[in-house]
N, C-alpha and C positions, 0 to 999 in steps of 0.2 A: 396401533397403527391403523388408519381408516383404509378399508377396502374400497377401491375404485372398480366398479363393475365392468367386466369385460363386455365388449359388444361381440355377440356370438350369433352366427348364423347357422342354422341347422338345416341341411339339405338330404332330404329322404323322400321317396315316394310312399312309404308307409306311414300313413296317417297316425295310427295309434301310437307308433313308435315316437314320431315327431311331437305329438300332444304330451305323451308321458315325460319324455326327455326335457321337454322345454319347460313344463312345470317344475321338475326336479332342479333345472338350472335356475330358473327364476327364483325358487325357494332358496337358492344358495346366494341371491342378490344380484345375479348377472342380467344383462339386457339381452334380451333374446329375440331374434327374428327367424322366421322360417321360410322354407321354398320347398316345393313338392317335386322341382326338376332342376336341371342344370341351367336351362333357359332363365327360369323363374329366379335361381340364385344370381345369376349375372344381372338380372334387372334390379334385385334387391341391392346388390353391390354398387350399382350405377347411382341409387339414390340414398344410401346410408353409408356412414363409415363403420367398417367391421374390422374388429381385432383378429378374430379366428373363425374359420369356416369349419364346421364338422360335416363331412361329406361322405354319402354313401355312394360306393363304387358302381354297383348294379342299380341302374335306373334305366326306364325305357326312355327312348329318345337320345339325347345326349347324356352319355355316361358319366360316371364320375372322373374318369382320367382325362376325357376330352374337357370337361368342365374345370379340372384342375389347371390344364395347360392354359385355357383362356383366363382364369383367374391370375395365374402367376404372370401371364403375358400383360394383363391390364393393371392389376393390382399386387405387384411383386412383393410388397411388404406385408400382405395379408398372409397369414398362417394357415395351414390347411391340415386338419387332422382327418384321415381317410377311415371309413368303417367299411369292414369288408366282413363277407360270410365265410362259411367253411369252403376251402378249395380254391379261394382266390388270393392267397397270401402272394404269389408271385405278381399278380396285378398291383398288390399293395406296395410291393418292392420296387416295382416300376414306377409306382407315384412317387416314391421317395427319391428315386433318381430324377425325378421331373420338378422336385422342389417341395413335396409334402413335408410337413414337420415331423409327422409321425403317423402310425396306424394303429387301429384297434380292431379285434374280432368281435362280430357280433354272436351272441349277445355279450355286450361289454359291460363290465363292473362299473358302477357309478363312480366309485372312488378312483378308478383308474382313469377314467374320462376327465374326472375333476382336476386329477393331477396333471396329465397331458395338457388340459386347457390352461392351466395356471403357468405351466412351462413355456407353452406355445405363445402366450400374452406376454411373458417375460421377455422372451427372445424377441418379439416385435418391439416391445419398448425399448430394448437395448439397441437394436437396429436403427430405430428412429433416433436415439440420443447419439449414436455414432455419426449418423447423417448430419444432425443439427451441428454437432462440434465441428465437423468437416467444412460446413457451410460457413460458420464463424471464422476458422482459420483462413478460408478462402477469401473471405470479405476483408479480413484485417491485413492479408497479405496485398490485396488489390489497393487498399487504401495507404499502404506503406507503413502500418503501425507494427509490422512483425519483421 
């Protein structure tokens, strides 16, 4: 089976982490974009189609939770995986309530990240397929073919 690369956006203010993580994902065949802040992430989302955002919760300026809220408001089908450090698990749970797909504790194991990324991409694809099918049924009903 041919693997279609996921369009991933990594959002974190730690440049070294972003560089290493994006190299690993690119090595796995993913299409990776990066942003150093919540505002930068929203700018990227406005210009590119993204499947999954991997989003750090703690960032200066617009934090991850505020960024998540804005992503879900503007791009509800984009899946978001939150990255959290020690002591902010409660914040990650709040993020899940706001629509995040899942969360990972830093430092996260790359295999865990890869699996969550695949599952998030699969969920986004399934949601888009359900929407397409519903739109087809609606069009058929309107045309009288159903």
